[in-house]
N, C-alpha and C positions, 0 to 999 in steps of 0.2 A: 184685123186678124188677131185672134188669140192663138199664140204659139205655145203648145203644150210640150215641154222639154223634160225628158227623163232618160232612163236607161232600160235596157232589155234585161229584166230580172233584177233582183236585189240580194240574192243569197250566195254571195261570193266571199269565201274566207280570206282572200287576199285584199279585201276592202277594209280589213281591220287596220286602224291607223290612218285610213284615208277618209272613210265616211263613218265607220263604227269605232267607238272607243275600244281599246284592247280588251277590257273586262266585260263588255256588254254581252249578255247571253244571246245566242242566235235567235231565240224565241222572241226577242224584242227588236230584231233588226228591221222589220217592216215599219214599226212605229217610228224608229229613228230615221229610216229612209223618208217616210211621209212627212216628217217635220221639215225636211229640207226640200224635197221635190213634191210637186203636186200631181205627178203622173208617173206610171210605170207600165212597161210592157211585160206581161206575165208569159214567159216562154216555157214554164214548167208544164203548162197544160198540153204542150206539144208531145211531151214524152209520156205523160200519164194524166188523163183528164181528172182534175180534182172533183170531189163531190160538191153538190150544191151547198152542203153544210160548210165545207171548207171555203168556198167562195164567200159565203155569208160571214164566216169568221174573219176573212180578210177585210170585208166591208166594215165590220164592227171595229177593226183595229186601225182604221184610217179616218182622217178628218173629213168633214163635209166638203164637197166639190172636188175631192180627189178622184182621179180618173185612172182606171186600169184597163188598158188594151189587153186583148187575150189572143195569143197565138193558137190557132186551131189545132186540134189533135192530129198527129201524124196518121192515125187510122183513116181519117178522111182524105188527107192530101198525099200520103206516101204509100199507104197500104191499099186503100180503095182507089187511089189516084183519080179522085173526083167522080168515080162511077157509083151509081146508086146512092146519091148523096142525102136523100130525105131523112133516113134514120140517124146517121151520124151528125147531121146538122141539127136536127131537133134535140138530140141528146146533148150536144154542145150548148145549145141555147138554154135548155132546161137547167143544166148545171150552172152556167154562167149567170143565170137569172138571180142567183144568190147574191150577186154584187149589187143588185138594185140600181140605184141612181149612180153608182160608181162605175158601171160598165161603159167602157169606151169602144173603139173599133175592134172588130174581129179581123185578125190577120190570117190570110191563107197563103202560106209560103209553099210554093210548089217545088217538087224535087227537080234537080238539074237534069235528070234523064227523061222528064215528062215533056214530050213535044207538044206543040200547040194543037189544041182541039177546042175550037170555039163552041161547039155544041155542048161538050161536057161542061165547059165553064158556064155557059148560059143556064144549063139545067141546075148546076150547083148554086149559082147566085140566085136563081129563082126560088130556092128553098128558104132564103132568108127574108124575114119581113122587112118592109120599107123602113121601119123604125130603127133597124140595126145598121150601123155603118160597117161596111165590109171593104177591106183593102186586099189586093192580090199582088203577090211578089213572084212572078214567073222567073225561072232561072235557066231557060233555054232560049236561044236567040230566035227560034221559029215563032215565038209568040209576038214578035214585033210587027204586026200587020194591022191594016185598017179594020179588018173584020174583028179582030180581038178588041181593038180599041172601041169599036161600035158596041160590042157586047158589054164592056165595062160601062160605057156611057148609058146604055139602055137600062142598066140596073142601078145607076148612080153609085157605082163602086169605084174606089180610087185605085189607080195603078200605084203601087208602092215605088217611090223613088228610092234607089239604093246606091250606095257608094262602097267601093272597096279599093284600097290603095290610093285614097284621096282622089278618085276619079269616078264619074257616073258609070254605072254598069247597066242602067236601064234607060229607055227613052224618057224624056221629061214631058210626058203627056199630062194634060189636065183633063180628067174624065168626069169630074164632079166638082162640087163647090167646097171641097175640103181636101187637105193634103196629108200625105203620110210619107215620112222619110226615115230610112234606116241607114245608119252609118256603121259599117262592119269592121273596118280596119284602116287606119291612116298610115302615112309614111314618115311621120315625124319621129323624133327621138325623145324618150325611149319608145320603141314600138309596143303596141299598135296605136300610138297616139296620133292625133291630128294636129297640124299646124294652124295658126291663126288665119293664114291666107285661105286655106281650104275651107275652114269653118265659115269665114266671112262670105266666101263665094256661095255656099249653100244658103245662108241666110238671105242673101240678095236674090238668089234664084226663086226662093219661096215668095218673097215680097214682090218680086216683079211679075209673078204668075197668078197670084191670088189677090183678091181685094182685101181691104181693111176689115170687112165684115166676115171673112171666111176663117174657119178654124184650120190649124195645121198641127200635126203630131210628129215630133222628132225624137227618135230613140237611138241611143248609142249602144251598139252591140260589141264594142271592143273592150270587154270587161277586164282583161288581164291586167293585173297590177293596179287596178283602180283607174285605168286610162279613161274608161267610160264616164266616170264621175267627174273627173277633172275637165274632160272635153265638153261634157254637157254644160257645166258651169261657164266655161269660156264661151261656148256657142251662145248661151242665153244672154250673156253680157254684150256680145257683138251684135246679136239680133236686136236687142233693146236699143243699142246705140244707133242702129239703122232705122229705128222707128217702129219695131214690132212690139205688141203687147204680149209680154212673155210671162209664163207662170213662174212661181218662185223656184229658186235653186238655193242650195246650202252655201254657206261660207266654208269652203273646204279647209281653210286654215284653222277653223275652230270646231268644225263638226265632229272631229275625232278626238277632241280634247277630253 
C-alpha cells in the first residue's frame, strides 16, 4: 500500500513558522509545501473553480510524482445538489486536466442537509470516466445504506472515511481498491490536534482493510495553528512504523527555518 499523506490545502497564514519560513513570500508556499509533502488536497476549487491555466501553473510548480486531490466545486455538490451533473462534472474535469499526471482523486463532499438519493449519486458518478478516481463524503446519516454502498461499488468510487473529534463519523466501508481518509479535528492539546493513539488507530484501520498493493490518501483538515502539518508528519511516521509505504513528509523542526 502506498499511503499518500498530506493536508487539505496549503495557503494558511498561521503556518508561518511551522512549515513556511517567516519571510517566504506566499507565492512560493506551494513549492515549499511540495518539498516536504508529496500530495495535497486542493480545497480552494470548492469555493471557486480555478481555470485550467491555474491548475497547469500548479502542476509546473510541483515536482514529478506529486499528487493533487481536488475537492469538487460547491456548484455541483451544494448548489445543484448533484442534480443535472453532466455539465458541472465536465467543466471540473476540463479545468483539472491542467494538472496532467499530477491529478489525484476528485472529492465530492456532500452538504450535511442533503439526504440520501442513490439515483442522484448514481447519475453523478456515471459522468466521471473510469480513469478518474472519485471519492464521496456524505454528511447525513441517511446515506448509510446497502443501496448507497452498492452504487459506490458499481462505480468503483471510494467512500471517504472521515474523523471528527478523534472518532469515526462515517462507516468504514471498503467500496473499491483504494482508500481516502479525511481527519477534520482531533481532541488532543492544543486543539484541533490529534493524539498519537488516535493517529495510530487510523493507520492500523487502513492497513487492516486494504492490501499492500492498494493506494490510500490521507489528508488532515485541522489546519488551525499548523496542527494539520504536525499531525500529518506524526501520522506518517506511525504508519511507516506499522509497515506502510508512506510518501515523504517534512522535518517540521527544520522546515520553517
